C-alpha positions in Angstrom: -0.2 0.1 0.0 1.5 3.7 -1.2 1.1 6.8 0.9 -2.0 8.1 -1.2 -3.7 4.5 -0.4 -2.3 4.4 3.1 -4.0 7.9 3.7 -7.6 7.1 2.3 -7.7 4.5 4.1 -7.5 6.3 7.6 -9.6 9.2 6.4 -13.5 9.2 7.6 -15.8 7.0 5.2 -16.4 8.8 1.8 -13.4 9.6 -0.1 -12.4 13.5 -0.3 -12.3 15.6 -3.2 -9.1 15.0 -4.9 -7.7 18.1 -4.4 -7.2 17.6 -0.5 -5.5 13.9 -0.9 -3.2 15.9 -3.0 -2.4 18.0 -0.8 -1.9 15.9 2.2 0.2 13.9 0.2 2.8 16.4 -1.1 2.7 17.6 3.0 3.6 14.6 3.8 6.7 14.3 1.5 7.7 17.5 2.3 8.0 16.9 5.7 9.4 13.5 5.3 12.1 14.8 2.3 12.8 18.4 4.5 11.9 21.4 2.5 14.2 23.4 1.3 16.6 20.7 0.7 20.0 21.2 1.9 22.9 19.4 3.1 22.7 17.8 6.5 25.7 16.1 8.7 24.4 12.3 9.5 23.2 13.4 13.0 21.6 16.0 12.2 19.8 13.6 9.5 19.0 11.4 11.4 17.2 13.5 14.2 15.2 15.1 10.9 13.6 11.5 10.0 13.0 11.0 13.6 11.0 13.8 13.9 9.3 13.7 10.8 8.4 10.0 11.4 7.4 11.3 14.9 5.0 13.8 13.2 3.8 11.0 10.9 2.9 9.2 13.6 1.2 11.5 15.2 -1.1 12.5 12.5 -2.0 9.1 11.7 -2.7 8.0 15.8 -5.6 11.2 15.5 -7.4 10.2 12.3 -10.6 8.4 13.7 -11.0 4.6 13.7 -7.2 4.5 13.9 -6.0 1.9 16.7 -3.4 3.0 18.7 0.4 2.2 17.7 1.8 -0.8 20.2 4.6 0.3 22.9 8.0 0.1 21.9 9.1 -3.0 23.6 12.1 -3.2 25.8 15.3 -4.4 24.4 17.7 -6.0 27.7 20.9 -4.8 26.8 23.9 -7.4 26.2 25.7 -8.8 29.2 29.3 -8.4 29.0 32.7 -9.7 31.0 33.4 -6.3 31.8 29.7 -5.1 33.0 29.7 -8.3 35.1 33.2 -7.2 37.0 31.9 -3.7 37.2 29.0 -4.6 38.8 30.6 -6.6 41.2 32.7 -4.0 41.7 30.5 -1.5 42.5 28.3 -4.5 45.4 31.8 -5.5 46.9 32.8 -1.6 47.7 28.7 -0.7 48.9 29.1 -4.0 51.1 30.6 -4.0 55.2 33.8 -5.1 55.7 33.3 -8.7 57.0 32.7 -9.8 60.3 34.2 -12.6 62.5 37.2 -13.8 63.7 38.4 -15.9 60.7 38.8 -15.9 57.1 37.6 -19.2 56.0 38.4 -20.0 52.5 37.5 -23.4 51.1 38.8 -25.6 48.2 37.4 -28.4 46.0 38.9 -30.4 42.9 37.0 -34.1 42.2 36.3 -35.1 45.8 39.3 -33.7 47.6 38.4 -30.5 49.9 41.0 -28.5 51.8 39.8 -25.8 54.5 42.0 -23.0 56.3 40.8 -20.5 59.0 43.1 -18.0 59.2 42.6 -15.0 62.7 43.8 -11.3 62.2 47.5 -12.1 63.7 48.0 -14.6 61.3 47.0 -18.2 63.7 45.9 -20.9 61.1 43.8 -24.0 61.3 43.6 -26.4 58.1 41.0 -29.5 57.7 41.7 -32.3 55.3 41.2 -35.4 54.6 44.2 -36.6 57.2 43.2 -34.4 59.7 39.9 -37.2 60.7 37.4 -34.4 60.1 39.1 -31.7 62.4 40.8 -28.7 62.2 45.0 -28.4 63.3 46.9 -26.0 64.3 49.4 -24.9 62.1 53.1 -24.2 63.6 54.1 -20.8 62.4 51.7 -17.5 61.5 50.3 -17.5 57.8 50.9 -14.9 55.0 49.2 -14.5 52.2 50.8 -15.4 49.2 50.6 -13.7 46.3 52.4 -13.5 43.4 55.3 -11.3 43.3 54.5 -11.0 47.1 54.1 -12.2 50.9 51.8 -9.9 52.7 50.3 -9.9 56.6 46.0 -9.7 57.6 47.3 -5.6 57.8 49.4 -5.6 55.4 46.9 -6.3 52.7 44.4 -4.4 54.7 46.4 -0.9 53.3 46.8 -2.0 49.5 45.7 0.9 47.4 42.1 1.3 46.8 42.5 2.3 43.4 42.9 0.0 40.4 45.2 1.7 39.0 47.5 2.2 41.7 46.6 -1.6 42.9 48.2 -3.2 39.7 51.0 -0.6 39.6 51.8 -1.5 43.6 51.5 -5.7 42.2 53.5 -5.2 39.6 56.3 -3.1 41.2 56.7 -6.3 43.2 56.5 -9.0 41.3 59.5 -7.0 38.9 61.5 -7.1 41.6 60.3 -10.6 43.1 63.0 -13.0 40.9 60.9 -14.6 39.8 61.4 -17.0 37.2 60.1 -20.3 35.6 62.8 -23.7 34.9 64.0 -21.7 31.4 64.8 -18.6 33.0 63.3 -15.2 34.5 59.3 -14.0 33.5 58.9 -12.9 30.4 56.9 -9.5 30.3 53.8 -11.3 29.7 54.1 -13.9 32.3 54.4 -10.8 34.6 51.2 -9.3 33.7 49.7 -12.7 34.1 51.3 -12.9 37.4 49.7 -9.3 38.4 46.4 -10.9 37.1 46.5 -13.9 39.0 47.6 -11.8 42.4 44.4 -9.5 41.7 42.2 -12.9 41.0 43.4 -13.6 44.6 42.7 -10.1 45.5 38.7 -10.9 44.4 38.8 -14.6 46.1 40.9 -16.4 48.6 42.4 -13.2 50.3 41.0 -11.0 52.7 41.1 -8.4 51.2 38.5 -5.0 52.6 35.6 -3.7 50.3 37.5 -1.1 48.2 40.3 -2.9 47.4 38.2 -6.1 46.4 36.2 -3.3 44.6 39.7 -1.8 42.9 40.7 -5.3 42.0 37.7 -6.4 40.1 37.8 -3.1 38.0 41.4 -3.8 37.0 40.6 -7.2 35.8 37.9 -5.3 34.0 40.5 -3.4 31.4 42.8 -7.0 30.5 42.2 -8.1 26.8 40.3 -11.2 26.3 37.7 -10.1 29.5 34.3 -11.8 28.0 31.1 -12.6 29.5 29.7 -17.1 29.6 26.3 -16.0 30.8 24.4 -17.4 33.4 26.3 -20.2 34.6 25.2 -22.1 38.6 25.7 -19.4 41.2 25.8 -16.9 39.7 27.5 -14.8 36.3 30.2 -16.3 34.5 33.6 -14.0 33.2 36.3 -15.5 31.3 39.2 -14.3 31.1 42.8 -14.3 29.3 43.9 -17.9 28.9 41.0 -19.4 28.9 40.2 -19.6 33.2 37.3 -18.0 34.4 35.7 -16.3 37.4 32.0 -17.1 38.5 30.8 -14.3 40.2 27.1 -13.9 42.5 25.6 -10.8 41.4 24.0 -10.2 44.5 26.8 -10.6 46.4 30.3 -9.7 44.4 31.5 -12.8 45.5 33.5 -14.9 43.7 32.6 -18.7 43.5 33.8 -20.7 40.8 36.2 -22.5 39.1 39.3 -22.3 36.8 40.2 -19.5 38.6 43.6 -20.1 39.7 46.2 -19.4 36.1 49.9 -20.3 35.9 52.2 -18.6 34.4 51.1 -19.1 30.6 48.2 -18.2 31.4 46.1 -21.8 31.4 44.0 -22.6 34.1 45.6 -24.5 36.8 44.2 -28.3 37.2 44.7 -30.7 39.7 47.1 -33.8 38.7 43.8 -35.3 37.1 42.6 -32.8 35.2 40.2 -31.4 38.0 39.5 -28.0 37.9 39.7 -26.3 41.1 36.3 -24.1 43.0 36.9 -22.2 45.7 34.3 -20.0 48.4 35.6 -17.8 51.3 34.0 -15.9 54.1 34.4 -15.0 57.4 32.9 -16.9 60.3 33.2 -16.9 64.1 33.8 -20.2 64.3 36.0 -23.0 64.6 35.1 -26.4 63.7 35.2 -29.0 66.7 
């Protein structure tokens, strides 16, 4: 149906005089094409077409017997890995600092489970299969091993809370760590991956305060290769460079997922049997009996 037939169908019963139809068509064409014609920039042209389409829609909607146009349907924005990490940062930043006497980390791979409880002074208890279900106290205080640094809880609490400053702090520690493989010192790419591994630890296994966790999430988000895996059990999946992944609970900003550890080549770390590591961590007041 052309625009002339559309006008006729929309008008009240009884065809109008031909000159009325011709004038209406002429006005519609002038409105849509723009009169007088002139050269527009692309943005201005798009705005002009939107305005013309809006004006035409208003005219047609007011004609007798014409049904109201359907409301526009909302389109859900695409979820990206960067968006998931930034949302987790916002949640983490506004989450009260964890309350409890012990930082409790549970690591599972296949059928094996390791648990650790660490107090603020570094005293640590662990429970594994060979302890028969009991928590055994370590003889020495615990420090948290990050690529390039070993930190106490007190030092972790004092880490930078701005993403670039945090990343630079970790990069400086890594640059002076002397870390090496059997083939020699770390390459620049391996040092960069070591910094990424440290950032992953800060949002997962290390008792970092909310502002530091938020900074770590934002620093991870700028790495190339970060993408979304979509909904997975326990949250939103984020693909990391090299094939690792994080699973983030959008409601809490906590990490609860597999393949979160990376080796010096950026590949996911697996058990000797090929199983993925899965980690959860939280503050608690209780030690197991």
